[in-house]
Backbone as CSV, one residue per row, in Angstrom:
resi,resn,N_x,N_y,N_z,CA_x,CA_y,CA_z,C_x,C_y,C_z
1,MET,-8.953,-181.397,53.780,-9.414,-179.737,54.940,-9.654,-180.549,56.393
2,GLU,-8.898,-179.760,56.910,-8.867,-179.540,58.561,-9.770,-179.653,59.256
3,HIS,-10.071,-180.745,59.647,-11.427,-181.028,61.195,-11.682,-179.424,61.858
4,PHE,-12.313,-179.368,62.027,-12.914,-177.534,62.661,-14.068,-178.653,63.777
5,GLY,-14.041,-177.819,64.954,-15.334,-178.229,65.698,-16.121,-177.311,66.060
6,VAL,-16.990,-178.159,66.030,-18.308,-177.678,66.405,-18.762,-176.642,66.784
7,ARG,-18.258,-176.181,68.151,-18.137,-175.004,69.070,-17.356,-174.250,67.956
8,GLU,-16.164,-174.234,67.716,-14.610,-173.285,66.865,-16.153,-172.190,65.480
9,LYS,-16.853,-173.820,64.652,-17.315,-173.611,64.087,-18.223,-171.697,64.034
10,LYS,-18.965,-172.954,65.325,-20.392,-171.732,65.152,-20.061,-170.391,66.031
11,ALA,-18.832,-169.609,67.271,-18.121,-168.895,66.520,-17.459,-167.949,66.052
12,ALA,-16.460,-168.938,64.915,-16.141,-167.754,63.482,-18.008,-167.608,62.474
13,LEU,-18.161,-168.470,62.956,-19.709,-168.589,61.543,-20.460,-167.007,62.129
14,LEU,-20.935,-167.405,63.530,-21.770,-165.286,64.444,-20.737,-164.465,64.155
15,LYS,-19.019,-164.126,63.873,-18.545,-163.087,63.939,-18.060,-162.826,62.832
16,VAL,-18.311,-163.312,61.634,-18.741,-163.657,60.501,-20.183,-162.597,59.797
17,SER,-20.670,-163.327,60.601,-22.578,-162.515,60.467,-22.385,-161.385,60.968
18,ILE,-21.348,-161.189,62.181,-21.909,-159.105,62.329,-21.013,-159.372,62.079
19,LEU,-19.378,-158.959,61.611,-18.569,-158.367,60.303,-19.660,-158.551,59.160
20,GLU,-21.102,-159.204,58.809,-21.086,-158.572,57.292,-22.192,-158.035,57.324
21,GLU,-23.190,-157.969,58.992,-24.023,-156.662,58.511,-24.201,-155.446,59.451
22,MET,-22.501,-155.560,59.850,-21.953,-153.961,60.271,-21.354,-153.077,59.085
23,LEU,-21.344,-154.554,58.060,-20.785,-153.750,56.779,-22.025,-153.574,55.890
24,ARG,-23.151,-154.050,56.271,-24.365,-153.660,55.474,-25.196,-152.824,56.220
25,LEU,-24.900,-152.519,57.459,-25.814,-151.296,57.925,-24.687,-149.573,57.708
26,LEU,-23.234,-149.849,57.141,-22.677,-148.791,57.021,-22.765,-148.611,55.967
27,GLU,-23.507,-149.612,54.127,-23.675,-148.556,53.651,-25.028,-147.258,53.490
28,TYR,-25.537,-147.157,54.848,-26.875,-146.451,54.804,-26.155,-145.652,55.459
29,LYS,-25.974,-146.363,56.886,-25.507,-145.678,57.867,-24.230,-145.098,58.224
30,ASN,-24.362,-144.146,58.892,-22.380,-143.187,59.866,-22.580,-145.184,61.377
31,LEU,-21.708,-145.054,61.778,-20.948,-145.626,62.244,-21.256,-145.351,64.052
32,ASN,-21.324,-143.840,64.081,-21.868,-143.934,65.258,-23.696,-144.185,66.032
33,ASP,-23.919,-144.350,64.142,-25.338,-144.422,64.136,-25.522,-145.526,64.446
34,ILE,-24.828,-146.568,64.480,-25.066,-148.509,64.389,-24.889,-148.844,65.948
35,THR,-25.445,-149.262,66.425,-25.962,-149.720,68.115,-25.558,-151.467,67.776
36,VAL,-24.793,-151.652,69.495,-25.034,-153.186,69.347,-26.221,-154.123,69.187
37,ASP,-26.880,-153.267,70.051,-28.618,-153.234,70.162,-29.168,-153.556,68.845
38,GLU,-28.503,-153.091,67.552,-29.317,-153.087,66.324,-28.430,-154.597,65.489
39,LEU,-26.975,-154.221,66.101,-26.407,-155.687,65.180,-26.779,-157.107,65.827
40,CYS,-27.043,-157.455,67.620,-27.360,-158.315,67.349,-28.759,-158.778,67.291
41,THR,-29.665,-158.250,67.861,-31.507,-158.137,66.517,-31.146,-158.362,64.943
42,ASN,-30.357,-157.972,64.300,-30.379,-158.448,62.926,-29.999,-159.483,63.143
43,VAL,-28.998,-159.987,63.876,-27.913,-161.633,63.520,-28.560,-162.404,65.053
44,ASN,-29.395,-162.191,65.587,-29.930,-162.595,66.135,-29.656,-163.535,67.316
45,THR,-28.610,-162.995,68.058,-28.372,-163.076,69.022,-27.985,-162.285,70.008
46,THR,-27.114,-162.373,71.771,-27.640,-161.064,72.875,-26.115,-160.901,72.485
47,LYS,-26.215,-159.169,73.553,-25.540,-158.665,73.508,-24.338,-159.528,74.240
48,VAL,-24.041,-160.664,74.925,-23.673,-161.517,76.489,-22.568,-161.454,75.321
49,THR,-22.932,-162.808,74.329,-22.239,-163.683,73.287,-21.043,-162.201,72.702
50,PHE,-22.048,-161.800,72.091,-21.712,-159.863,70.993,-20.118,-159.403,71.783
51,PHE,-20.631,-159.029,73.247,-19.358,-158.788,74.371,-17.925,-160.079,74.679
52,ASN,-18.333,-160.924,74.210,-17.666,-162.774,74.242,-16.589,-162.010,73.094
53,TYR,-16.564,-161.335,72.662,-16.171,-161.665,71.094,-15.757,-160.263,70.828
54,PHE,-16.661,-159.798,71.231,-15.703,-158.163,71.065,-16.170,-157.315,71.354
55,HIS,-14.707,-156.613,72.377,-15.064,-155.577,73.409,-15.870,-154.155,73.426
56,TYR,-16.518,-153.624,72.359,-17.155,-152.679,71.424,-17.474,-152.592,70.475
57,LYS,-18.397,-152.089,69.971,-18.938,-152.597,68.452,-17.968,-152.419,67.138
58,GLU,-16.759,-151.137,67.606,-16.214,-150.441,66.539,-15.300,-151.595,66.200
59,GLN,-14.554,-152.765,67.138,-13.647,-153.777,67.102,-14.151,-154.132,66.162
60,VAL,-14.738,-154.566,65.548,-15.819,-155.160,64.527,-15.024,-154.312,62.940
61,LEU,-14.916,-153.097,63.515,-13.701,-152.617,62.247,-12.551,-153.529,61.719
62,ASP,-11.711,-153.418,63.667,-10.363,-154.210,62.474,-10.981,-155.133,62.794
63,TYR,-11.429,-155.739,63.588,-11.707,-157.752,62.110,-11.725,-157.883,61.027
64,PHE,-12.378,-157.189,60.141,-12.702,-156.262,58.827,-11.434,-155.652,58.654
65,VAL,-10.842,-155.463,59.398,-9.045,-155.385,58.434,-8.096,-156.537,58.127
66,ARG,-8.471,-157.236,59.738,-7.690,-159.060,59.723,-8.238,-159.410,58.237
67,LYS,-9.724,-159.343,57.949,-9.619,-160.588,57.009,-9.256,-159.663,55.688
68,TRP,-9.426,-158.154,55.181,-8.508,-158.221,54.547,-7.167,-157.931,54.319
69,LEU,-6.570,-158.241,55.389,-4.789,-157.903,55.471,-4.823,-159.309,54.654
70,TYR,-6.105,-160.922,55.093,-5.385,-162.305,55.002,-6.433,-162.590,53.508
71,ASP,-7.119,-161.446,52.610,-6.210,-161.211,51.149,-5.237,-161.402,50.543
72,ARG,-4.747,-159.843,51.303,-3.737,-159.101,50.454,-2.508,-160.211,50.952
73,SER,-2.583,-160.865,51.366,-1.258,-162.038,52.640,-1.521,-163.088,51.149
74,PHE,-2.796,-163.079,50.540,-2.997,-164.218,49.917,-2.476,-164.101,48.463
75,ASP,-2.448,-162.036,48.300,-1.868,-162.427,46.404,-0.721,-162.477,46.887
76,THR,-0.181,-161.335,47.396,1.757,-161.908,47.794,2.349,-163.646,48.037
77,HIS,1.361,-164.112,48.530,1.756,-165.868,48.123,1.734,-166.380,47.332
78,CYS,0.438,-166.328,46.555,-0.134,-165.672,45.143,1.057,-165.185,43.769
79,LYS,1.679,-164.118,44.333,2.627,-163.445,43.313,1.749,-162.977,42.076
80,ARG,0.497,-162.329,41.937,0.129,-161.949,41.749,0.276,-160.879,41.019
81,TYR,0.813,-159.877,42.060,1.117,-158.160,41.935,2.766,-158.035,41.830
82,SER,3.107,-157.846,41.580,4.340,-157.206,41.620,4.815,-155.576,42.399
83,GLY,5.741,-155.370,42.650,6.079,-153.791,43.102,5.529,-152.892,43.505
84,GLU,5.540,-152.384,41.800,4.354,-151.057,42.497,2.658,-151.519,41.556
85,GLU,3.097,-152.285,41.032,1.756,-152.659,40.812,0.682,-153.295,41.622
86,GLY,1.400,-154.029,43.012,0.886,-154.042,44.089,0.208,-153.450,45.097
87,LEU,1.903,-152.143,44.821,1.031,-151.469,45.864,0.044,-150.544,45.727
88,TYR,-0.283,-150.457,44.540,-0.994,-149.545,43.505,-2.673,-151.065,44.059
89,HIS,-2.174,-152.434,43.660,-4.216,-153.040,44.208,-3.861,-153.109,45.493
90,VAL,-2.878,-152.534,46.261,-3.721,-152.935,47.973,-5.314,-151.611,48.067
91,PHE,-4.313,-150.004,47.405,-4.967,-148.774,47.983,-6.072,-149.313,46.288
92,GLN,-5.971,-149.734,45.498,-7.180,-149.956,44.412,-8.759,-150.993,45.950
93,SER,-7.352,-151.704,45.788,-8.853,-153.053,46.934,-9.392,-151.749,48.054
94,ILE,-9.731,-151.099,48.158,-9.555,-150.849,49.606,-11.479,-149.785,49.308
95,CYS,-11.107,-149.542,47.657,-12.271,-148.358,47.206,-13.087,-149.189,45.804
96,GLU,-12.844,-151.268,46.172,-12.885,-151.210,45.645,-14.520,-152.301,46.217
97,ASP,-14.065,-152.819,47.348,-15.319,-152.838,48.562,-16.922,-152.621,48.364
98,PHE,-17.324,-153.539,48.708,-19.533,-152.722,48.144,-19.557,-152.263,48.958
99,VAL,-19.340,-151.587,50.678,-19.180,-150.438,51.103,-18.144,-149.933,50.910
100,PRO,-18.571,-148.645,50.297,-17.448,-147.623,49.981,-17.144,-147.566,50.686
101,GLY,-15.785,-147.858,50.478,-13.857,-147.518,51.342,-14.049,-146.562,51.730
102,LYS,-14.271,-145.721,50.930,-13.940,-144.102,51.824,-15.024,-144.482,53.666
103,LYS,-15.542,-144.627,53.387,-17.072,-144.518,54.691,-16.444,-146.240,55.367
104,ILE,-15.405,-146.847,54.747,-15.056,-147.536,56.345,-14.440,-147.329,56.696
105,MET,-13.248,-146.124,55.574,-11.568,-145.415,56.414,-12.735,-144.642,56.883
106,VAL,-12.732,-144.183,56.778,-12.981,-142.637,57.656,-14.514,-143.534,58.848
107,SER,-14.381,-144.500,59.352,-15.174,-145.300,59.951,-13.694,-145.744,60.873
108,LEU,-13.281,-145.901,59.967,-11.463,-146.502,61.109,-10.977,-144.751,61.589
109,ILE,-10.816,-144.271,60.944,-9.974,-143.243,61.275,-11.273,-142.203,62.977
110,HIS,-11.914,-142.112,62.751,-12.570,-141.849,63.735,-12.745,-143.180,64.739
111,TYR,-13.241,-144.353,64.687,-12.644,-144.983,66.241,-11.022,-145.212,66.670
112,TYR,-10.124,-145.192,65.232,-9.001,-144.760,65.824,-8.721,-143.641,66.359
113,SER,-9.491,-142.395,66.247,-8.902,-141.821,66.552,-9.501,-141.379,68.686
114,LYS,-10.322,-142.149,68.205,-10.614,-142.006,69.848,-9.781,-142.966,71.111
115,LEU,-9.026,-143.878,70.326,-8.021,-144.607,70.880,-7.005,-143.781,72.108
116,THR,-7.366,-144.469,73.257,-6.535,-143.989,73.974,-5.267,-144.797,74.851
117,GLU,-5.318,-145.968,73.693,-3.993,-147.329,73.979,-3.962,-147.871,72.592
118,LYS,-3.401,-148.910,73.191,-3.993,-149.576,71.033,-4.587,-150.676,71.276
119,PRO,-5.520,-151.383,70.686,-6.769,-151.390,70.818,-6.588,-152.989,70.238
120,ALA,-7.196,-153.447,71.784,-7.374,-155.426,72.051,-7.625,-155.781,70.503
121,ASP,-6.314,-156.741,70.871,-5.692,-158.496,69.931,-7.430,-158.259,70.196
122,ILE,-7.484,-158.925,68.156,-8.639,-160.299,68.545,-8.073,-161.688,68.283
123,GLU,-8.788,-161.894,68.982,-7.936,-163.969,68.745,-8.501,-164.693,67.269
124,LEU,-8.237,-165.338,66.981,-8.609,-165.405,65.441,-8.460,-166.645,65.547
125,SER,-9.080,-168.014,64.452,-9.355,-169.471,64.885,-9.076,-169.233,63.915
126,SER,-8.688,-171.093,63.463,-8.623,-172.216,62.859,-9.694,-171.071,61.363
127,TYR,-10.990,-172.076,61.995,-11.738,-171.597,61.109,-12.541,-170.343,60.421
128,GLU,-11.803,-169.313,60.758,-12.421,-167.837,60.167,-11.470,-167.937,60.094
129,TYR,-10.172,-167.520,59.510,-9.304,-167.592,58.160,-9.643,-168.296,57.147
130,TYR,-10.374,-169.705,57.192,-10.664,-170.904,55.772,-12.429,-169.594,55.512
131,LEU,-12.864,-169.804,56.435,-14.410,-168.293,56.343,-13.535,-167.205,55.523
132,PHE,-12.322,-166.570,55.911,-12.170,-165.337,54.601,-11.552,-165.539,54.039
133,ASN,-11.021,-167.003,53.658,-10.818,-167.066,51.926,-9.958,-168.824,52.243
134,ALA,-10.865,-169.505,51.758,-10.203,-170.549,51.721,-9.891,-171.033,51.203
135,LYS,-9.886,-170.518,49.850,-7.659,-171.001,48.969,-7.066,-170.826,49.781
136,ALA,-6.481,-169.219,50.594,-5.457,-169.175,51.487,-5.613,-169.576,52.235
137,PHE,-6.302,-170.593,53.419,-6.009,-171.499,54.688,-5.902,-173.020,54.292
138,GLU,-6.264,-173.682,53.177,-5.732,-174.947,52.093,-4.419,-174.434,52.012
139,GLN,-3.937,-172.434,51.353,-2.606,-172.994,50.784,-1.403,-172.739,52.262
140,LYS,-2.306,-172.658,53.015,-1.756,-172.607,54.471,-0.926,-171.310,54.298
141,VAL,-1.478,-169.809,53.876,-0.503,-168.781,53.724,-0.338,-168.279,54.778
142,LYS,0.964,-167.206,55.596,0.699,-166.370,56.555,-0.420,-165.328,56.479
143,PRO,-0.596,-165.098,57.924,-1.155,-163.748,57.680,-0.523,-162.499,57.789
144,LEU,0.176,-161.410,57.520,1.084,-160.448,57.166,-0.373,-159.403,57.406
145,ASN,0.801,-158.455,58.102,0.459,-157.347,58.773,0.508,-156.010,57.437
146,LEU,-0.055,-155.332,57.591,-0.011,-153.605,56.648,1.352,-153.697,56.833
147,GLN,2.176,-153.303,57.322,4.078,-153.412,56.895,4.140,-154.140,56.444
148,GLU,4.298,-155.515,56.607,4.448,-156.408,55.630,5.005,-156.597,54.613
149,VAL,3.097,-156.551,54.244,2.747,-156.511,53.291,3.176,-154.869,52.201
150,PHE,3.643,-153.876,52.264,3.987,-152.635,51.901,5.390,-153.282,51.848
151,THR,6.507,-153.589,52.947,7.669,-154.542,52.592,7.728,-155.279,51.290
152,TYR,6.991,-155.984,51.710,7.328,-157.355,50.064,6.433,-156.566,48.901
153,TYR,6.246,-155.762,48.904,5.819,-155.056,47.207,7.087,-153.901,47.078
154,LEU,7.881,-153.003,47.290,8.625,-152.863,47.898,9.795,-153.132,48.022
155,SER,10.483,-154.321,48.020,11.834,-155.062,47.853,11.816,-155.649,46.424
156,GLU,10.781,-155.253,45.842,10.778,-156.486,44.864,10.478,-154.356,43.587
157,ILE,10.932,-153.192,43.743,11.347,-151.821,43.632,12.711,-152.026,43.317
158,PRO,13.788,-152.216,41.995,14.642,-152.122,42.668,15.759,-150.604,43.182
159,SER,14.634,-150.023,42.286,14.662,-147.886,42.197,14.291,-147.808,43.834
160,ILE,14.568,-148.315,44.650,14.349,-147.978,45.971,14.872,-149.013,47.458
161,HIS,16.055,-148.169,47.536,16.438,-148.893,48.303,15.883,-149.936,49.847
162,SER,16.715,-150.989,49.692,15.915,-150.956,51.716,16.166,-150.360,52.816
163,SER,17.553,-149.349,52.549,17.079,-148.787,53.820,16.080,-147.487,53.890
164,ARG,15.341,-147.503,52.832,13.785,-146.278,52.677,13.033,-147.313,52.919
165,TYR,12.566,-148.331,52.961,11.637,-149.069,53.554,10.466,-148.816,54.643
166,THR,11.328,-148.271,55.637,10.326,-148.188,56.773,10.499,-146.622,56.830
167,ASP,10.734,-146.539,55.732,10.262,-144.252,55.521,9.163,-144.544,55.195
168,VAL,9.757,-145.376,53.647,8.453,-145.289,52.790,7.402,-145.510,53.512
169,VAL,7.317,-147.192,54.151,5.889,-147.509,54.483,5.577,-146.263,55.201
170,VAL,6.376,-145.577,55.721,5.008,-144.742,56.771,4.554,-143.620,56.273
171,GLN,4.947,-143.260,54.689,4.739,-142.516,54.169,3.529,-143.005,52.675
172,LEU,3.498,-144.388,53.092,1.939,-145.160,52.642,1.087,-145.075,53.669
173,LEU,1.310,-145.366,55.013,0.223,-145.669,55.712,-0.222,-144.139,56.232
174,ALA,1.110,-143.016,55.858,-0.316,-141.333,55.972,-1.176,-141.297,54.836
175,LEU,-0.717,-141.883,53.828,-1.458,-142.007,52.256,-3.048,-142.797,52.406
176,MET,-2.173,-143.674,52.862,-4.066,-144.793,53.197,-5.243,-143.373,54.144
177,TYR,-4.607,-143.603,55.010,-5.410,-142.738,56.112,-6.034,-141.607,55.609
178,GLY,-5.166,-140.623,54.997,-4.453,-139.156,54.833,-6.124,-139.208,53.694
179,VAL,-6.488,-139.769,52.436,-7.132,-139.482,51.094,-8.031,-139.270,51.974
180,PRO,-8.637,-140.349,52.698,-10.229,-140.500,52.882,-10.754,-139.836,53.645
181,ILE,-9.960,-138.460,54.755,-10.397,-137.030,55.270,-10.452,-136.087,54.536
182,GLN,-9.020,-136.395,53.323,-9.356,-135.209,51.957,-10.632,-135.963,51.638
183,THR,-11.242,-136.593,50.987,-11.925,-137.026,49.983,-13.657,-136.728,50.981
184,HIS,-13.913,-136.845,52.075,-14.629,-136.593,52.834,-14.738,-135.334,53.127
185,ILE,-14.201,-134.561,53.146,-13.633,-133.028,53.186,-14.251,-132.045,52.395
186,MET,-13.586,-132.476,51.357,-14.188,-131.683,49.587,-15.339,-132.823,48.999
187,GLU,-16.164,-134.137,49.438,-16.828,-134.829,49.659,-17.213,-134.832,48.057
188,LEU,-15.527,-135.737,48.141,-15.725,-136.377,46.859,-15.906,-137.409,47.456
189,ASN,-16.114,-138.582,46.078,-16.374,-140.471,46.679,-15.943,-140.991,46.576
190,ASP,-14.909,-140.593,45.380,-13.956,-141.453,44.721,-12.097,-141.420,44.922
191,MET,-11.902,-142.162,45.598,-10.824,-141.868,46.069,-9.303,-142.357,46.290
192,TYR,-9.790,-143.591,45.319,-8.404,-143.883,43.727,-7.354,-143.105,43.237
193,PRO,-8.099,-142.619,42.185,-7.238,-141.103,41.658,-6.546,-140.437,43.037
194,PHE,-6.916,-139.853,43.920,-5.812,-139.476,44.656,-4.644,-140.274,45.561
195,TYR,-5.006,-141.204,45.273,-4.745,-142.553,46.061,-3.233,-142.935,44.216
196,GLN,-3.689,-142.449,43.813,-3.077,-142.828,42.415,-1.527,-141.929,42.643
197,ARG,-2.386,-140.595,42.540,-1.235,-139.577,42.328,-0.411,-139.032,43.733
198,GLY,-0.684,-139.917,44.497,-0.478,-140.308,45.832,1.077,-141.522,46.226
199,LEU,0.299,-141.911,45.601,1.429,-143.074,44.947,2.503,-142.819,43.725
200,TYR,2.658,-142.302,43.115,3.611,-141.437,41.740,4.182,-140.789,43.008
201,SER,4.055,-140.431,43.147,4.788,-139.200,43.841,5.558,-139.183,45.170
202,ILE,4.956,-140.776,45.985,6.213,-141.253,46.957,6.674,-142.247,46.757
203,LEU,6.432,-143.115,45.417,7.740,-143.814,44.407,8.742,-143.285,44.030
204,ARG,8.501,-142.532,43.159,9.243,-141.014,42.768,10.619,-140.045,43.435
205,GLY,9.810,-140.492,44.713,9.800,-138.682,46.121,11.490,-140.109,46.113
206,ASN,11.107,-141.764,46.569,11.939,-142.075,47.165,13.500,-143.805,46.757
207,CYS,12.863,-143.218,45.052,14.067,-143.969,44.223,15.602,-142.990,44.391
208,THR,16.019,-144.118,43.929,17.936,-144.129,44.133,18.332,-142.693,43.184
């Protein structure tokens, strides 16, 4: 296994602890009700240290997305799913986290809606990727962004021409963020049936 420095390990372990505490608090609190002070107290760190790693508390959600995407990247690397099955799994994985997927998605949407510019990028160390998914790290999996994950699975669907990929990705992104708002307004907890119907409609509507 790759050698990791003591400082790198300490920083990565703290950032992951902050993420885990944020997810724990989101089980019974709204994002607006979670404070940096509370996060720092619960993981035994200071606000100065917190802001060395995150520009604001909402950025911890970006960190969660990076972890989630690394798992999805590992799925593509291992070829666990293909084509339509892979796309359905991506959406299913949103709904299966121990924190209700809708809670995380609504929090993300609320955070993104307040941004006036592209969120600052989070630098990830090798040890952070190792903590995210040790098997993926050991197999030197390349981290993919969401568009790349979607395109990977679309490329395995013969009925969808490559010229349609960009349009379909846009539709998939709209579905991903639209369903949480829809189910939130309707006071429904289970998002996956809505994702299933939306995916079916998008994929059939883009067949050649």
